[in-house]
C-alpha positions in Angstrom: -46.8 11.7 -8.2 -44.0 9.8 -9.8 -40.4 10.9 -11.1 -38.8 9.1 -13.7 -35.7 7.7 -12.5 -32.8 7.4 -15.1 -31.0 4.1 -14.7 -28.3 4.9 -16.5 -26.8 8.3 -15.2 -27.6 6.3 -11.8 -25.2 3.8 -13.2 -23.0 6.0 -14.6 -22.6 7.9 -11.2 -21.9 4.8 -9.2 -19.2 3.5 -11.7 -17.5 7.2 -11.2 -17.6 6.5 -7.0 -16.7 3.1 -7.6 -13.8 4.8 -9.5 -12.8 7.4 -7.4 -13.0 4.9 -3.9 -10.6 2.9 -6.1 -7.9 5.7 -7.1 -7.7 6.5 -2.8 -7.5 2.7 -2.0 -5.2 1.5 -4.8 -2.3 0.0 -3.5 0.4 2.1 -5.1 3.3 0.6 -3.0 2.4 -3.0 -4.4 2.5 -1.2 -7.9 5.7 0.3 -7.5 7.5 -3.1 -6.9 5.7 -4.8 -9.6 7.1 -1.6 -11.8 11.0 -2.5 -10.8 10.6 -6.1 -10.7 9.2 -6.3 -14.2 8.8 -3.2 -16.0 12.1 -1.6 -15.4 14.2 -4.9 -16.3 12.2 -4.8 -19.9 12.6 -1.0 -20.2 16.6 -0.6 -19.1 18.0 0.4 -22.1 15.1 2.6 -24.0 14.5 5.8 -24.3 13.5 8.2 -21.4 10.0 9.0 -23.9 9.6 5.1 -24.3 9.8 4.0 -20.5 7.6 6.5 -19.0 4.8 5.9 -22.0 5.1 2.6 -21.0 4.6 2.6 -17.4 1.6 5.1 -17.6 0.3 2.4 -19.6 0.9 -0.1 -17.1 -0.6 1.8 -14.2 -3.7 2.5 -16.5 -3.8 -1.2 -17.5 -3.5 -2.2 -13.7 -5.9 0.8 -12.1 -8.4 -0.2 -15.2 -8.1 -4.4 -14.1 -8.6 -3.5 -10.3 -11.9 -1.5 -11.2 -13.2 -3.8 -13.1 -12.5 -6.3 -10.3 -14.4 -4.7 -7.8 -17.0 -3.8 -10.2 -17.5 -7.3 -10.6 -16.9 -9.0 -7.1 -20.2 -9.8 -6.2 -21.1 -11.6 -9.6 -17.7 -12.9 -9.1 -18.6 -14.6 -5.6 -21.4 -15.8 -6.6 -20.3 -17.9 -9.6 -17.7 -19.3 -7.4 -20.9 -20.3 -4.3 -22.8 -21.7 -7.3 -20.0 -23.7 -8.6 -19.7 -27.2 -7.8 -16.1 -27.2 -8.5 -13.6 -25.6 -5.8 -12.1 -22.7 -7.7 -10.4 -19.5 -6.7 -10.6 -16.4 -8.3 -8.0 -16.9 -10.3 -9.4 -19.9 -12.3 -13.4 -18.0 -12.5 -11.3 -15.4 -14.2 -9.5 -17.8 -16.9 -12.9 -19.1 -17.6 -15.3 -16.3 -17.5 -13.2 -12.5 -17.9 -10.2 -13.6 -19.8 -11.6 -12.8 -23.2 -12.7 -9.4 -22.1 -9.0 -8.8 -20.5 -7.9 -9.3 -23.6 -10.1 -7.3 -25.2 -9.7 -4.7 -22.8 -5.7 -4.9 -23.2 -6.3 -4.0 -27.3 -8.4 -1.3 -26.1 -5.3 0.4 -24.1 -3.0 -0.6 -26.6 -5.1 0.9 -29.3 -5.7 4.1 -26.9 -1.9 4.3 -26.1 -0.7 3.8 -30.5 1.9 0.5 -29.0 2.4 -0.9 -32.5 3.4 2.9 -33.5 6.5 3.0 -31.3 7.6 0.0 -30.7 9.3 -3.1 -32.3 7.1 -6.1 -32.9 9.5 -8.3 -30.3 9.2 -5.2 -27.8 5.2 -5.1 -28.7 5.0 -9.0 -27.6 6.9 -8.5 -24.5 4.6 -5.7 -23.4 1.6 -7.4 -24.3 2.0 -10.7 -22.5 2.8 -8.3 -19.8 -0.2 -6.4 -19.7 -2.4 -9.5 -20.0 -0.9 -10.9 -16.6 -1.4 -7.3 -15.1 -5.0 -7.2 -15.9 -5.3 -11.2 -14.4 -3.7 -10.2 -11.4 -5.2 -6.6 -10.9 -8.9 -7.7 -11.6 -8.5 -10.5 -9.1 -7.1 -8.0 -6.5 -10.0 -5.6 -6.9 -12.6 -8.5 -6.6 -11.4 -9.3 -3.5 -12.1 -6.1 -2.3 -14.8 -6.5 0.5 -16.2 -2.7 -0.3 -18.7 -1.3 -2.7 
């Protein structure tokens, strides 16, 4: 007799495998360079506690965007092939994925209660940084060739 297959469970298991692979293959050295060039100058005068929380938020944002890019890679490549105009993954991100990227940023900002411990100008700077990170790391994940 036939078995009932729980597709949702299979999807969850598949995504967890991708997340584990992504964690093992995440380019940590590049992320350290990013934090050195973009985060450290911005947080130079912040308390150690605020810097640590922001670094955790930045790493989490980059990782989530990287995984998201990996999960969307096949669909993104199909969109690029089907497009009549010459487009890059960056163009495709801006056209199709930017809204979801902004939602990811706001979800993580809420999770880390950013507006509760940073002033308005610092929050604005962090928001700009995170949106840029999501775009760059999504594209980087989408360029991955493994599945």
